[in-house]
Every structure is written in structure tokens, then in C-alpha cells.
N, C-alpha and C positions, 0 to 999 in steps of 0.2 A: 530573269532574276532581278529583283530590285537592287539598288545600290546598297552595299553591305560593308560593315566595318568589323575587322577581326583584330585580335590581340595575340601576339607571339611572345611567349615568356621563356627565356633561356639565358643561362649564364655564359654561354659561348658566343663571344662577339662575332665570330665568323658566321655562325648560323643565323644570328640576328640580322646580319647584313645580306646573306644569300637568300634566305627564304622570302623576304618581301619582294626581291627582284623576280624570283620564280613565280610567285603568286600574281604579281601585277602583269606578268607576261601571259599567264595562262587563264586568268579570271578577269572578266570585264566588270567595270564599275565597282571596284573593290578598294577599300582604304585600309591600310595595314598600320597598326600601332605596335611598338615593341617595348619590352621591358626586360632588364637583366636580373630582376629579383622578384620573388613571389610577393613580398611586402609592397613593393612599388606597384606591381600588377594589381594587387587587391584595391589599392587606392584608385587606380584607373577604372577598375570594374565597377566601383561604387559610383564613379562619375559618368561612365558611358554604358549604354545598354548594347553591348557587343552582340553581333550575330553568331560569333564563335570565338573560342579561346583555344590556342595551341600552346601547350606547356611541356617542358621537359620534366620528367619525374624527379631525377636526381639533381638537386640544386642546394647550395649552402644555405643555412638558415631554414626557412620554411621550404619544404620540398613540394613536388607536384601533387602528391596525394593529399597533403594538408591543404594546399591551395584549392584543390578540387572540393574538399569539404567546406572551405570558407565560401567558395562560389555558390555551393548549394544553399548556404544560409543567406547570402546577399542577393543573388540573382539565380534562383533555381532553374529558370527556363533557358539559360545560356548553355548550349552544348559545348562540352570541353573534350578536346582530343589530347591525349597524353603521349609523349615520345618516350619510348623505352629502349634500353640497350638490347643488342642481339642476345637471345637466350634467356632474357629476364621474364619468363612466362608467369612466374608467381606475382610479379609486380603488375603485369598486364591484367591478370585475373582480379587482383585487388582493385585495380583501377576501374574495371568494368562493374565490379560489385559496388564500388563506391559511387557509381553514377556517371562514369565517363561515357561519352557518346561513342568513342572509338579509341584505339591506340595505334601509334605509328612506330614501327621498329627501325632502329638504326642498323645499317645506313639507310637513310630516308629514300623511299621510292617516290619520286616526284609525281608520277602519274597517280599513284594510290593516294598520296597526300591531297592532290588537287581534287580527285573524285570524292574523297571522304569529306573534305571541306565543303564542296558543293552540296552534298547530301545534308551536312550539318546546318549550313546556312539556309537551305530550302526548308528544312524541318523547323528551324527557329522562326523563320518568317511566316511559315504556315501557322505555327502555334500562335504567333503574334496576331495574325489576321483573324484566326478563330476566336482568340480572346477578345479582340476589339469588336467582332461581330456579336459575341455573346454579351459583352457589356452594352453594346448598342441595343440588343434585344431586351436586356433587362431594363435599360432606361426607357425604351419604348413601351414595355409592359407596364412600368411604373406610371408613365404618362397616360397610358390608356386606363389604368386603374383610377388615377386621379380624375380623368375625364368622365369615367363611368360614375364615380362617386359624386362628382359635381353635377352631372346630368340627373342622377338619381335624386340628389337633394333638390335640384330645380323642379323636378317632377313632383316631389313631395310638397314643396312650397307652392307650386302651381295648383296642385290638387287642394291644398288647404285654402289657398286664395279663392279657388272656385267655390268651395263649400261656404267660405265666409261670404262671398259675393251672393250666392243663392239665398243665404239666410238674410242678408241685408236687403236684397231686392224683394224677397217675399214679405219681409216686415214692412218695408217702405211702401210697397204697393197695396198691402193689406188695408192700411189705414184709409187711403182715399177710396178704395173699392168699397170698404164697409160704409163709408160716408155716402158714397153714391147710391149704394143699395138702400140705406136708410132713408135718404132723401127721395128716392124713387117711390118707395112704399108710402112715405108721407104724402107725396104729391098725388098718388093714386087715391088715397083716402080723402084728401082735400078737394079733389077735382069735382066732386058732386055738390060741394057746399058753396053757397052764394057768396059768403064773406071770407073766402079763402085767398083773396088776392095777395094779402101781405105775407101769409105763410108760404104761398107758392113762390113769391119773389125771393124770400129768404132761402128757400130750398134751392132755387135756381142759382142763387149766388154761391151757396155752399157747394153745389155741384160744379160750378165753374171753377172754384178754388181747387177742388179735388182733381178736376181734369187738368188744370194748369200744373199742379204738383206732379201728376203722372207724366205730363208732357216734358217737364224739366228732367225727371228721372230718365226717361227714354232718350232725350237729347244728350244727356251726359254720357249714357252708355254708348250711344252712336258716335259721339266725338271721341271717346276713349278708344273705340274700335278703329276709327279712322287714323288716330295718332299711332296706335300700336302697329297697324299694318302699313304705315307710311303713305296713307292715301289722303291725309289732311291737306286741303288746298286753301291757300289764302288768295284773296282778290285785292291786291294792294293798289292804292292810288294816293295821290297827293291830297292831304286833308289838313284842316285846322283842328288841332287837338282841343283847343278852347271850345270850339263849337260842338265837337263830339261830347265833351264832358258836360257842357251846359245843357244840351238837349237831353242827354241821358238823365241828368240830375233833376231837371224839370219834370220829366216823365216819372222818375222814381218817387219824387216827393208828392206827386199828385195821388191823393188817397191814402198814403201811408203816414204822412205827417210827422216824420222824425225831426228831431232838432238837429238840423244839418247846416253847416257853414261851408261855403264854397269860395276858396281864395284862388284868384286867377290873374295872370298878367293882363295888362291893358292892351297888348298887341297879340296878333295871331301867333300860334306856335305850330309851325308846319312840320308834319311828319308824313312818311309814305307807309301807310298801313291799310289793313283790312278794317274799315271803320266798324262793321258789325261785330267782328271778333274782339276788337279792343273794347267796344261797348260791353260785350259779354264779360270780359275780364273785370272791368270797373264795376259792373252791376253785381258780379259775384262777390267782390270785396265789400261793396256797400251792404249786400244782403248778410254777409257774415258779420260785419260790424254791428248791424242792427240785431241780428239773431243772438249774439253773445254779449249784448249790452242790456242794461236795465232799461225799461221803457222810459223814453224821454231823455235819456242821457245823450250828451252831445256827440256828434260825428262831424269830423272836419275833413274836407277834401281840398287838397292843395295841388295846384298845377304850377310848376315853375320850369324855367329854362336855365340850365347851368352848363355853360360851355357849349358843347356839341350834343347835349342830351336834353331830352324832355323828361320830367319826373312828375308822375301823378301819385300822390300819397293819400291814403285813406286811414285816418286815425280815429280810434274810438276810446271810450273810457270804460271798457267792459272788463270781463273777468281775466283777460290776458292768457298767455300760453306759457307753460313751464319751459325753461331754457333747454332742458334735455330733450324736449319733444319738438323743438322748432325746426330741426333738420328733417323730421319725419312728416311734417304736415303737408308737404308737397308730394308725398307718395300716394299712389292710387288706393282708394278705399280706407285711408287712414283717418281715424277720428280720435281726438284726444279723449282718453277714457275718463269716466266719472265727471263729465261736464254736461250740464243741462242747458238747454236752450232757454235764454232769458226772455226773448221777445219773438213770437211766432209759434209755430206748432210742429215743426219737424226738423230733423238733423240732416237728412239727405244721405247720399251714398258715400260721401267722402271723396268725391271726384272733382269738385269745383276748383280747388287750388292746384291740383295736378294738371287739369286741363288749362287753367289760366297760365301756369308756368310754361307749359308747352307752347301755348299761343305766343307768349311774349318772346320766348327763345327763338321761335320761328321768325320773329320780326328782328332778330339780332339784338334783343334786349335781355333784361333779367328782372326778377322780382326779389326785393329784400324785405326782411321782416325784423322789426324790433318790438319786443314785448316783455312784460313782467307780470307775473300773477297779480291780479287785483288792481293793476295799474294800466290796463288797456293795451292795445296793440296798434302798430303802425305798419301798413304794407305799402311799399313804394314800387311802382312800376316804372322802370327806366327804359326809355326808347331812344334810338338815334334820331337826330333831327333830319329833316329832308335836306338833301344837298342838291342844289341846282347844277346839273352837268354842264350848263352853258357858261358857268362862272368859274374862273380859276381859283379865286380865293373867297373866303367868307369874311364879311365885315365883322371883325372882333368887337368893335364898338357897338354894333347893332346887337350882337349876341348878348353883350353885357346889359344893354338897355332893356332886354326882354324880361329880366328878372325884377325890374322896377315897376312901379305903378300898380301894385296889387290892390284889388278891390274885393269886397266881401258881399255875398248874398246870403242872408239868413232865412231859413225856411222854418 
């Protein structure tokens, strides 16, 4: 039996002194409280959740039957044993009908009292355990219900996302496939003509653009799959971010001819990154800047070193992004609604920024965005600088000097 606490209520001081001694001798792990009035006992019952109450029926003021009724209102689960005088059978019957667990006749039979208390305590503790188990089951059932509801909602959202993805993919692939089909038919018709070289050349260029577009779509889907399955691998090495940006911008501006300004420190900015993946991120930001800006509008790429971080910013003068949607643009398959491409021919799957954010986060950095509708956007890629493990301290003066000597290349 677990440790239990009981309350004895009687106006007889001798009984209040004798009964605790008897019970402590006969019952292990028991704590006995006493009270010489029903009113005081009621206060204790409100404070303590007793395993049993033993009370005399006949007491001045509030008697045992009235106390029994009050206990039923305050703590109905506590078993109450009432002590009756010899021959007071009518009181005993009233006590049992009123909810008493048992009654003890005077003179008190100690063996019967101890046995009755054992049964009462065990019954109370059993009811308590059953109640606790029922409560635990209810809580568990509620948790399972919430889990099922959450999982159901996730499945609904996943199914909706799948349908949305299929629609986007089918739409985005349909355009280059239609172009390829048309160009193939044109080349077949022109193949027998002697003066068809220019038309064939234009057709091949269009086919190449369509194939590149399909390649980008497929690569985005593959990268997303690798990220979601935690199989995305980076091949990091010590690199000069200035060189990465310069080579990428030189390649990007060849043939596209945007109005692009590149601001770069005069000294190397060393980072430990996967150069191809960082290039992929910057290229995606450049593509978006051009895509959602009017033809010929300026794009500025700034590379600077601030403290222990390298920051690459791509700023445009395009249509901007509404504030309420800026938190959503990095979610997969999200595209700002009712926004038309300003320069170029397609919108894509809405995976570029999602993949870019994941790539930068895998490098221990982050991407920030500042934008206002019709006032352009600025995306900043923040990366930790390379730290030479052979050096104990970094030269703060050198860090500061790397933000100076900015020079500009205009394309």
C-alpha cells in the first residue's frame, strides 16, 4: 500500500490521542491528522486530499452526518467511516445511505477499525489511479487526435502542392517542347532549300534556348529533391569570392548585355564554399533581377567585407515585392501572383530562391531581402569569412581595410 494520510475527527480528546497510536502501530506508511470539530475538519479536507476520514457521528455543532454531506460536496471520492454508539442502528443506516464507506460501533474494535481503514485506503488509492489513468488516456487520445488532424492537414497540403507542382511543370515544359516541335518541323521544311542557312541557324538557337530552359527546370527539381531528402552535398574549399563573382558576371553579361555595375573590394575576400553552388545562387539572383526589371534598367552587384562576414548584394530597379509576400518568396513553388516577367520569356517553377536559401544556409549564412513595390529589390547573401585554423587571431585592421578601395566595372 502506498503512503497514505487519514483524518480522525472526534470531540473526545482521549480518542484523538489513542487512535493515532493504534493506527501507527498497525498500519505501515500512514500519516494521521486529527481534529476536534467538524468545522475545523472541513477546512483540513479542503486543504488535503485524504485517503480516508474517520469521524464520530455525535459532535457539538456540525455532527458527523452533516460533515459526511459536506465531504461529498468538497471531495466526493474520499471514503468516510463514521463511529456510532452501541445500538444506534438507525444512525448507522442513515450514514450508509448518506454515502459513508463503513461505520464503526463503540466500543471500537481495533482489528475491525484497522481492516476497514485498509479497505477504504486501498479503494481510494485504486480510484485515484484509475482516474489518473483515465485522464492520461484522455490526454493521449486528444494528442493522437491532434496528431491525426495535423497529419491529415499535411497530407491535404501535400496533395495540393503535388497538384500545383504538376500544373506548373506541365505548363513550364509545354512551352519549350512546343518550341522544339515547331523548330524541328521548320528545319525539316528548310532542309531541302539551298538558302536556308540563316533560318536553320535561328531555329537551332531557339532549340538551344528551349533545351536550356528544360535543363534549368529539371536541375531545379533535382536540387529540390536532394535538399528535401537531405542528400544535398557541398564540395567546399577555400576560394576568393571576388574572383567567383567577377568570373560569373563576365560570363553572365556576355550576350545578355544588361546594364550592370559590379562594385568589389580591391583585395581578395576569402571564404570556404562550394564555388559552383555559390555561383548558382548569385546567377539566380541576377536572373531574377533582370527578369523582373524593365529592359535596360540598372542592376548593381556589390561585394563587401564587414567584420567577419562577406556580403554579396544584388540590387535592381524593378517592380519590387510586396512586404506581405517577402516572407513567402523563399518557399518552394511560390511565385508572387499577378506579376509579369519584364525581361525574358518565362517565370520558372518558383524554386530558385528556395534552393538559393538552402544553399546559403548549408554554408552557415543567410539571405536577406529589402524591397518596395515599384522601387526595386535588394537581395544580400551573407557568408562567413574563411578562418585560417593555423592563426589564433584575425587581424582586425586587415578586416577593416577590406571594405575600402571599392572599384566599379560597368557593363
